[in-house]
Residue, then its C-alpha position, 0 to 999 in steps of 0.5 A: m500500500k502506497v501512502e502519499f506524503c507532502k514534505y521536503g518541497g514536494s509530493y512523494f509516495a512510500d510503501e510499508n516495505g521501505f521504498v520511496f517513490g517520486k511524483n511519477g511513481n518511479k522508485l527513488k534510488q536509495r544511497p547509504d549515508k555516512d552512517g550506512y542508513p539508506s537515504v533518498t534526496l527529496g525536494d526541488k532543484k533549489h532546495r534538496s534534503k537527504v532524508r533517511v528512509h527509515r525515518i519516512i516509513a516510521e513517520l507514515f506507518v508506525d504509531n508514536l503514541e509516546n512521542k519518542p524522538e528516535v527510530n529503531h531497527i528491531d533486528g539491528v539491520k540498517t537496510n531493513n526498512s519495513y514498517t514491521n521492523l521499526e519502532w520509536m524509542t528514546r536514545s537510552e532505550q535504543m542504546f540498551h537495545s543495541y547492547k542487548i542484540g549484540l550490536r555493541k559490546k560492553r567495554v571492559k575497564k582495564e584495571f592497572i595493578l600496581r606492583k611493589k618492587i621488593f629489593 
């Protein structure tokens, strides 16, 4: 199901599988941004914006009843932008989730052992 959205200086469509379409129905090319998230360029020739696809899909298809600011990929795969894989979270919830599914590893503090020299 395609849903129309009018943002970023134009009229576009997106579907629940994570694809964004232009006014004429052509699928827009997704390119990874500096962090590896698929993004699309929206807007007219003068005013363009690079927008992460998961953000668009979440705003259109995922309820945000608690008004949380960040979108999380449930399976941890940045390229899986299906609405069933997205959820709204706070930054702290997102960090906890990343440790829980193994995207981040706990840092082990190095303990320095002081040894006494015996003469």
